[in-house]
N, C-alpha and C positions, 0 to 999 in steps of 0.2 A: 066756616069762618069767613067774614069778608073780606075781600082783599084790598090794597091797599092802590086807590086810583090815582090817574095823574090828578093834579093840584089836590089831594089828598092832605090831611092835617096829620103831621110828624112829631109826636113827644119826643126831644129830648132828654132822658136820662143819664143820672150816675149812679146806679145802687151799688157803687166799690168805692174805686179810686178814685182821687181827683185829678184832673187835668185841665191844668190852668190854661185859660182862654181860648181852648181849644172849642167851649159848645159854640162860641160866636162864628167859628169858623165852619164849624158842622151847619150851622144854619144856612151860611151862604152856600157850602155844598148844596145841601137839598133844595134850594131855592133857585139853585141853576140847573137843577134835572126837576124842574116842575112843581115842586111839594110846596107845602108850606108850614114849617117850620113853629114850634113853642117850645121852648127852652125851659126846662123846670128847673126851682131856684136851686136843689141842691148842685145842681150841674155848674153852678155858676162860683162856686164856694168850695173852699177845706177846710176841715175841722182844725182844732188847735193840739199840738203836741201835748200827750203823746201819739193821738190819732189822727196827725196832719196826712196818714197814708188814706185818708176818706173824703168822701168830698162830701162835705156836712154832716152833721150827726146823725144816727140810726134815725130818729122820731124824720129829720127831714126829707132822708133819703127814700125811708117809707111811705111818708105821704104824699112824695114826688110821682111815685108807682102807683097808688092806691086811687090818684087825682086823675093820672093818666088812661088808668082806666076805666073810671066811673063816668068822665066826661065822654059824653054820644059824640061831641064834635071831634075828637082826635081819633084816628084812623089806623094809627099803627106807634108801638115805644120801641125806639130805638136806644140802644146802648151806646153811651159813649167810649167806655174803653172798660179795661178791665180792672186788673191790679187784686186788691184785699178789700174784702168787708161783705161781700154779697150773704156769706153764712148768718153774718148776725142779722139779717133780716126776713130768714126763710121762716121761722117758727112766728113771727108775727103777722103774714101775710094773710090777707082777708081772702080766703078761698072764694068765699060765697059770693061775693063781690068779683073775684074774676072770673067764675063762672058764668056769672050773668053778662059778663060786657068782653066776651073772647074777641081777640086782634092780635096783630100779628105782634109778637115780641123777640126784637132781635138781639144775638149777643152770644158770646161764648168766654172763655178761658175762665175766670172768677166765676161769671154769669152764669156754669154748671150750674150751682148752687140752688138760683132759681129757676132754673131748668127743672132739675127734677123735683123739687119741690110743687111745680105747678105739674109736671106730671104725674104727679101721683095724688096731688089733691084737689086742681082744678077740672083735667080732663081733657085740657086741647090742645094743640099741635104749636108747638114754640118752634124759633128758627133758628139753630146752631150756623151763626152766621157772620160776617164781618162787622166791627163795630166801627164807628162814626169817626172818633179820633184814631185808634190804633190801627185799623186795615186802610179806611176809604179817604182820610187826610193824608194818610202818610203812602197815597199813591201804588199800592198792591196791583198788579198788574188783573188785565182783563184774564177770564173772565171773574172778578172778584164782585166788582159791582153790579155789571149788568145781569148777572146771575141772581143775586139777593133780590136786584127790582124783579127781574120777572118772577121768581118764585112769591113772593109776596105779593106781589101783582097780580095774580090767578093766571098768568100766562104758561104755565109748567103745572099742568094739569094730570089727570085719572091715566096711567099708561105711559106718561111720558117719561123718558132716559134721563137721571144724571149721568154725564160720562167726565170722564176726568179731560183735560185738553191732553192732546198727543204728546206735549211736551214732559208731562207730569210721570207718566208712565209706570202707573201704579202695578205691584210685584204680588203674582198671585202665589201664597203659601200653601194653601190648600184647595184643590180645585173643588170647585159644584156650586148648588143652584139652592138658596133657601128665602123663606118669605117670614116675615115675621115685621111687630113692632119697633121702630127703630129707638134706641135709645142710647144714653151717653152723654159723653163729651171731655171733658178736661179729666184725665185719667188722677192726678189727684187731688182734685175736688171730689170726685168719686168715692174715693177710698177715703177723703176724710170726713163723709156723711155719714159711713158705714155705721149702723147704731145707732142713728138720729130717725123720727119719724119719718124722714125724709130721702131714707136711704134708695137708692136703685132698685128695681126691680125687673130683672131680666128672663124671668122664665119666658120661652117661645119668644125669643126678642133677637135683632138683629143688635150687635155690642156696637157701638162706635167709639173709640179711643182715642185719644192725643193730648201732646203735652208738651212745654216749654220750659230749658232749666232744670230739666230734671236729668242726673247723669246715668248712664247703666246701672250700676247696682241701686239706685234709688228707685228706676223703673221697675226692677228685679221684686224688689222689695214692694212696691203699689202693686203688681200684677198677687204675688203669692198673699198678698193680704185678701184681694179681691175672692181667690182662689178658696181660699180659708175660711169667708166666709159664705161659702156656698154661690157667689154669684157667678160661677161660670157652667155648672152643674148643669143646667138646662136652656143656654142660649141656644139657637139656630144658626147663627152666622158672628164673624168678627171682620170689622171694616175698621183697619188702624191708619188713621192720618196723621199729620206730620209730628213729627217729634224733635223739635229744633233745639239749639245752642245744648249739645250734649256733651260738651266741651271733650271732642276728640280733635286730638291733631288731624286729622282729615277732611274733617270739616262737616256742617250737616247733610249735606246730600250725599258723599259715599258712606258716611257713617249709618245712614237708617238701612243699610246691610248689616250693623253690628248688633241690630235691633232685633231682628229677623231670628237669630236661636232662642233667644228669649220671648217671642209669641208664639214659635212653636213647641217651646216645652210647654205652656200651657193648651194651647190649641192644636198642636197637630194630631192629637191622637184622637181626638174628639167626632172626628167625620164629620166636619163641618165645612164649610167655607170660609178661608180667610184669604184677605186681601188688604196689602199693606201701601206703604208710601202713597197714600190716598191723599190729596192735595185740600186737605180741608182740617181749618184749625190755626196752628200759628205761623205757616209757612205762608209762600206766595208761587200761585193764587192760595186763595182759603175760598172753598164752595159753597154753598149753602146745605142744611143738612137739614127736613123738618123733622124731628125730635118729636115722638110719640105718634108718628105716619105710618100705616105698615106699607112696607116695603118690598122689593126681591131683588135680592144681593146676585149677581150671577156673573162669577168670576170668568169666564170664558167671552161676556162682552166687556167683561172691568169695567161695569158700573151698575147703578142701583134704579131700577124699577117703581115709579109709584104707583101704588094700587089704589090708592083714593087721592080726590081732591084734597087740596091742602088750605087753599083760599080761594073764594070764587066771588 
């Protein structure tokens, strides 16, 4: 996939919820770092009630995505924020168009629906990474910004390690080393897509999951849904990211340990490596992960090694 070079043109898209006024600020953020932003029309709008959680109607948001990928002058497609509504577009994506024009596509959370669809039907690496409004304008701490720019810019290549910052302190729940294609994203969206033609393919994969605003009983239910759908039967390893706003009285950071028994119940007896409290997703910082790329998960290193180039 062509890397995003300095001076490259970046399409700012809003395939999910509206972010009033954020597109202009996002353009300034990109310009300040040497890129040429292009704000796609739906990123400046909000649908009428009762769909006012959406940034423009489905046709407008879909057209923005297709136009951004089809335009040879655009070098990357970067989501403004998540929220709700990406799943409404998945069935209508033109995967032939996307396959002809692969370029870095960046987002997470609700954008997981599009990642899953692209992984299934377009076949190129997409980037589970910080969004312009939700993360970068919000000032998430380093290396959130520098890591995503290095990843999509081709500076993190084959053989490179993705390591968590020392303060993040990922937790080894089950030791080991495993290689496979990295798949996943937001746990609730992964579960919501089960039964569709875009549902996650997990065989021989390293599964990444994260979420926000889900209490432990709901996380338990989501994990059991995926287990019942057979999605854990042939995985090679698990990377559990940030689970935030758990609603626990001790707060999110110490509350992560309350999640570990749920993860061990599902994955602890499978003989696969499991690394938890990984700093990708809704927490801070938010490291970028190349979905669809072959990686090695090494719990002793507490990191991921890229086994292929993802942008060059």
